[in-house]
C-alpha positions in Angstrom: 0.0 0.0 0.0 1.1 3.5 -0.8 0.2 6.6 1.2 -1.4 9.4 -0.9 -2.4 13.0 -0.5 -4.8 15.2 -2.4 -2.8 17.0 -5.0 -5.5 18.9 -7.0 -8.9 18.9 -8.6 -9.8 19.5 -12.2 -12.7 19.2 -14.7 -12.5 16.6 -17.5 -14.2 18.4 -20.3 -14.6 15.1 -22.3 -16.9 13.7 -19.6 -17.9 17.0 -17.9 -16.8 15.3 -14.6 -14.5 16.4 -11.9 -11.3 14.6 -11.2 -9.5 14.5 -7.9 -5.8 13.8 -8.3 -4.2 11.8 -5.5 -0.4 11.8 -5.5 1.9 9.4 -3.6 3.5 11.1 -0.6 7.0 9.8 -1.3 7.0 9.9 -5.1 5.4 11.2 -8.3 2.9 8.6 -9.3 -0.8 9.6 -9.1 -4.3 8.1 -8.9 -6.9 10.2 -10.7 -10.5 9.5 -9.7 -13.5 10.9 -11.4 -16.0 12.3 -8.9 -19.3 14.2 -8.8 -19.7 18.0 -8.4 -21.0 17.9 -4.8 -18.0 15.8 -3.6 -15.6 18.1 -5.5 -17.1 21.1 -3.8 -16.9 19.4 -0.4 -13.2 18.5 -1.0 -12.3 22.0 -2.2 -14.1 23.6 0.8 -12.1 21.5 3.2 -8.8 22.1 1.3 -9.5 25.9 1.6 -10.8 25.7 5.1 -14.2 27.1 4.1 -17.1 26.6 6.5 -20.8 26.7 5.7 -23.4 27.9 8.2 -24.8 24.4 8.4 -22.7 21.2 8.2 -22.4 19.3 4.9 -22.8 15.6 4.9 -19.1 15.0 5.2 -19.0 17.4 8.2 -21.8 15.4 9.7 -19.9 12.1 9.2 -16.9 13.7 11.0 -19.1 14.8 13.9 -20.8 11.3 14.1 -17.4 9.5 14.2 -15.9 11.8 16.9 -19.1 12.1 19.0 -19.3 8.3 19.2 -15.7 8.2 20.4 -14.4 6.7 17.2 -11.5 7.5 14.9 -10.9 7.1 11.2 -7.7 5.2 11.1 -7.3 5.2 7.3 -9.0 5.3 4.0 -8.1 2.8 1.4 -8.9 3.2 -2.3 -9.1 -0.6 -2.5 -9.8 -1.5 -6.2 -11.4 -0.6 -9.5 -14.0 -2.8 -11.2 -15.6 -1.8 -14.6 -14.4 1.8 -14.2 -15.8 2.1 -10.7 -13.5 2.8 -7.8 -14.2 1.2 -4.4 -12.9 2.5 -1.1 -12.9 1.4 2.5 -13.0 3.4 5.8 -11.2 1.7 8.6 -12.9 3.0 11.8 -11.8 2.4 15.4 -14.7 2.5 17.8 -16.2 1.0 20.9 -16.5 -2.4 19.2 -13.0 -2.3 17.8 -11.9 -1.9 14.2 -14.7 -1.9 11.6 -14.2 -1.6 7.8 -16.9 0.1 5.9 -17.5 0.1 2.1 -17.6 3.7 0.7 -17.3 5.8 -2.4 -13.7 7.1 -2.8 -15.0 10.7 -3.2 -16.9 10.6 0.2 -13.9 8.8 1.8 -11.5 11.4 0.7 -13.7 14.3 1.9 -14.1 12.6 5.3 -10.4 11.8 5.5 -9.5 15.4 4.9 -11.8 16.5 7.7 -10.3 14.0 10.2 -6.7 14.4 9.0 -6.6 10.6 8.3 -4.2 9.0 5.9 -5.3 7.8 2.4 -3.8 4.6 0.9 -4.0 2.7 -2.4 -2.4 -0.4 -3.8 0.6 0.2 -6.0 -1.2 -1.4 -9.0 -3.7 1.5 -9.1 -1.0 4.2 -9.4 0.1 5.6 -12.7 2.9 7.9 -13.9 1.6 11.3 -14.8 3.3 14.5 -15.8 1.6 17.2 -13.7 2.2 20.8 -14.5 3.8 22.8 -11.8 1.0 23.8 -9.5 2.1 27.4 -9.5 2.3 27.4 -13.3 -1.5 27.6 -13.6 -3.5 30.2 -12.0 -6.4 27.8 -11.9 -4.6 24.9 -10.4 -5.6 24.2 -6.8 -2.9 22.7 -4.6 -3.7 20.7 -1.5 -1.5 23.2 0.4 -4.0 25.6 1.9 -1.3 27.7 3.6 -1.2 30.2 0.7 -3.5 32.4 2.8 -6.0 32.7 0.0 -9.5 31.8 1.1 -12.3 31.3 -1.5 -15.8 32.6 -0.9 -18.6 30.2 -1.9 -19.1 32.3 -5.0 -15.5 32.1 -5.9 -15.5 28.3 -5.4 -18.5 27.9 -7.7 -16.8 30.1 -10.4 -13.6 28.1 -10.0 -15.4 24.7 -10.5 -17.3 26.0 -13.5 -14.2 27.2 -15.4 -11.8 24.3 -14.8 -10.1 22.9 -17.9 -8.2 19.6 -18.4 -4.9 21.5 -18.4 -5.7 22.7 -14.9 -5.0 19.2 -13.5 -2.2 18.1 -15.7 -1.5 15.8 -18.7 -2.0 12.1 -18.4 1.0 10.0 -19.6 0.2 6.4 -18.9 
């Protein structure tokens, strides 16, 4: 298993779907996963430390886990079957360790909120030539220390104008 971090998000104009790019922490290989708009917004909000007045579903999941005395030990992007990715949440609670089946997009959003590690098997990773994150004014890095916070309106505008170049070029 290889530990990953969220590198960036982009829009695949061919499928009009959002793509979250996970990059191995100790290397350059990546795992791109196509996700829905609500999950992309949730991930971006957490990366930019934006809060809504009322909790989103992933915020609620975080609250449930912590209120019940549990902890998210890790997220594993376990496998892909027929172009569908499968993930697992490893939760530690009152009854010990429990593994739950989950969508990768939800798992990533929850892992970011709980600062939990994300892993995937080596076989799912691919080499990919990502543009320098500072080379594109639309590229959104996982590093939220830039001091720039997005308003909900800016977030919406950002998501609507992403291009494939904003998340890199695939070189399998």
